[in-house]
C-alpha positions, 0 to 999 in steps of 0.5 A: 793620267792625261793633262790638258793645256788650253792654247789661248791668244789673239788672232795671228799671234802664232798659236797654231804654229806653236801647236804644230811644233809641240804636237807634230800636227799639221794644222793650217797656219796662215798669216792672217786672223781667223785661221782656227775656227774650232778647237783642235786637240793634239798630244805633245810629242816630247813631254815626259807627261801625257799632255793634250794641247787644245788649240782654241780659236784666236780671240781678243777677249773672253766677252762672248761677242763672236763664235770664237769667243764663245768656243774658247770661253765655254771650253775654259769654264766648262772643261777647266784645263789644267793649265792655260798657255797664253801666247802673246805677240810681243810686237803688240804686247799692250793689246795682247795683255788685255786677254792675259788679264782676263785669263788671270781672273779665271784662277787657272794656272797660266803660263805666258809665252811672248812670241815673235821676240825676233820681230821685237828685237828687229824693231829695236824694242826690249821686254824685261820678261822676268820683271813682267812675270813678277808684276803679274805673278805668273811664269813668262817665257820668251819664244820664237815659235816658227824657229822653235826658239826656247820651246823646250824651256816653255814646255819644262815650265808648263810641265813643272806647274802641272806636275807639282800643282803649283798655284799662282797668285796673280797681281791684277790691280783694279782702280778703287771703284772697280775693286769695290764693285767686284767685291760686292758681286763676289758675295753674290756669286758665292751664293750660287757656286763654290767655284774658285773662278768667282772673280771671273764671274764677278767681272762678267756680271759687272760687264752685263753678261746675261748668258752667265746669269742664266748659267748660274741660275741667279734669282730675280732679286739678285739680278736686281742687286747686280744691276743696282751695283752696276748703276752705282758703279757707272755713276760719276764716271765720264764713260757711264758704261760699265763695260767700258769702265772695267776695260779702262781699269784693266788697261790702266793696269796694263799700261802701268806694267808695260811702261815699267817693263817694255822699252820702246825704240826711241826711233819708233816713227821710222818706217818698217819694211812692212810699212814701206811695202804697204805704201805700194800694195795698199795704195789707193790707186796701186793696190788693185793693179798690183793685186791683178798683176800678182795673180796674173803672174801666178796663173802665167807660171802655173799654166804656162810652159813650166806647168805644162811641161811638168804635166806632160811628164806625169802624162808620159809616166802614166802612159808608159810606166803604168798603162802600157805595161798593164796592157801588155800583161793583159794581152800576154795572159789573154785576159777577157776584153772587159777586163782590159777595158775596165782596168786600162780604159776606165780605172787608169784612164779615169784616175790618170786623167785627173792625176795628170794635173797634179803638178799644176795644182801643186804649183798653184797651191805653192804660190797661194801658200806664199801669198798667205804666209807672207801676210799679203792675203791679209792686205787683200781683205783690207784692199777689198773692204771698200768694194765689198761694202757695196755688196753689203759685206766688209773686208772680213768676208774676203778671207773665206772667199779667197779660201774658196779658191782652194776648197769650198768646204773649209771656206764655208766653215771659215765664215763662222768667225763673222760676228754679223749673222747677215754677213755670214749668210751672204758670204756663204751664199757667194763663196761657191762662185769662187772657183775651187781647186777641184774645178781646175782639173776641168779647166785644164782638160778642156783648155789644154785641148781647145786653147793650148796657146792661151790656157792661162788667159782662158782660165784666168777669165773663168776665175774673173767671171766667177768674181763678177757673178758673185758681185752681181749676185751680192748686189741683188741679194743685198737689195732683197734678202739682206736689206739694211745690212751694215757692219763694221770691219776692224782687222789687224794687218800682220807684219810681212814675213818670209814664209819658211820652206817647211810651212810652204811645203806643208800647205802644198802637201795638205792641199795635194793630199786631199786631191790624191785621196780623192783620186784614190777613192772617189774618182776610182770608185766613180770611174768603175761605177761609170764604166759598169753603168756604161756597159750594162742596161737596167736588166743588167745585160751587157750592151755594145752601144753605150746609149742603150746603157743605164747611164746612156738612158739617164744622160739622154733623158736630161741632155736636151736641157743643155742643148741650148748651152752647146753641150747637149750630148748625154755624156756631158750631162752625166759628167755634170751629175757625177761632178756633184760628188766631186768636181774631179769626177767630171774629168774622169767621167768624160774620159771614160764616156768619150773614150778620148774623143772629146776634142771631136765632139766639143767646139771652142765655144761649147767647151767654154760654155761647159766650163762656165757651167761647171764654174757656177753650178752647185758645189760638191756634196761635202761643201753643200752639207757644210753650207747647210750646217753653217746656214742653219737649215735645209731651206737655205741650203736648197735655196742656195743650190737652186740659185747657183744652178739657175745662175750657171744655166743663164750665164752659160746660155748667154755666152754660148748664144751670143758667141754663136751670133758673133761667130756667124 
């Protein structure tokens, strides 16, 4: 029999880190809120029992305001896990305990893990975990998840409660009026369910949770009684709001036990290291220059001599240890010419053209991992909030948009954490303008040929143009489709932390693994397909002239569309089509079709125009499907694709035509 443990906690409390340590999984861990947007399941690797751990999205409460809270609440209520493992950030214990109190109302066994105890100690605070456990009536274990401290003890406590089916009697104390109202509501709840979660149902009804009323199928007469109880509860209160009153009752209880069991540093007003760093990186005048400086340094190191040297090593290895030996074997065995062309020119040439850029991609993702894990990326959301408000968004949109620089698909999925539906849709529409890692291979190929001495600057300009286009598109959409779109932005800034080597390498490997899988599957398949379509016509007859082939015919048909943009060759047109499958396919397709003559056909200006178009036109199929799912309809997804292609065409046209005028 397998037991289920639900991993629940506030955003950025260390849930996913703990999940990875207990299960050996490689889930994404970031030092910002909203990393987990769906529940993830893993098996505990070192338990004597068969235990599944479900990592639920980070939430602040069980009231269903957001998608995360709906996912978490529905799983806990409907699936009824054997135990809830509640992770608490020890540096923000009062706020975290609010969710704990709600979890205790569920009458499901709860074990609390107070995480980040090293940070608590560094602040000079002390938490009496044993006394706090007695006051709550549950087991509490202090841990440091990222250092694996006390995780074995935590697992043993959880195993004991599950194995022995130990029941817990929580000791939540509400004020008199709240207790009285809940007792009345419990009597109504018991008419519709014999579930032992009646206290939780009562609190939800007192808060005015209409979804729960529908779920329990409460009659009209009893809903009237519930409303009368709530009105009576609100009478005489200075708040006059049932939800606020219940929250106040919980916080009074939390304050009473925290004041007894937590000793704060008397010198709490002393600035921490995080505070001192934030005085610079979040400064009103210095924040943007510091951000641009950091990003420019990342690009300089990635595309400068260091990154280029590593790329040359990979290129040398592919040519001298794979291509040449294979070519020699083929010649010695007198293999047919088509075999030589397929294996060496198409497969190794196409896949190798993409793999050459692996070192630079690894370097870029390593730096981005450092910025994320250190906590700096969370600050960028805060920095950009004022700017994003001009687009009808808020700082929370910046997190998915920044993720878009890695891959559009998870970035689009990350936008589902946004509470405001208009915010969510507008963010998803703008994410594709953030240049994903797959497009980077196209930039590196062409800038290496036409801008070898200014590669970093040219690539940086592409990323910058993507941001500018997103701003302009956002302003237009704000004034048309998303009028009067206002929303609040509240975000907790996590403390700065030194990223662990394991985490950084894990992040880098996860990104590069996807790149390698694409190279071994999609890019491999596309290289073979393109070669076949280049060598045969529609009658499946071998042709010597590629223009007479299947792909040549398709390319020549659409090529005139791109002539005003500077790349009206049929090969370039076909490359853009294959890029819809995967952006890396553009590189492999061009390498197969141009047969190493790209530098002789493109000019500096036309190559830049081509890069601009690939930057802005619609993302790959995977991202497009994700957009459809999150936007809710094909109409929205198709509209987004048409908008992106249209913008890409206009911007590339302007750059090429204006560039031609200036260069005359």
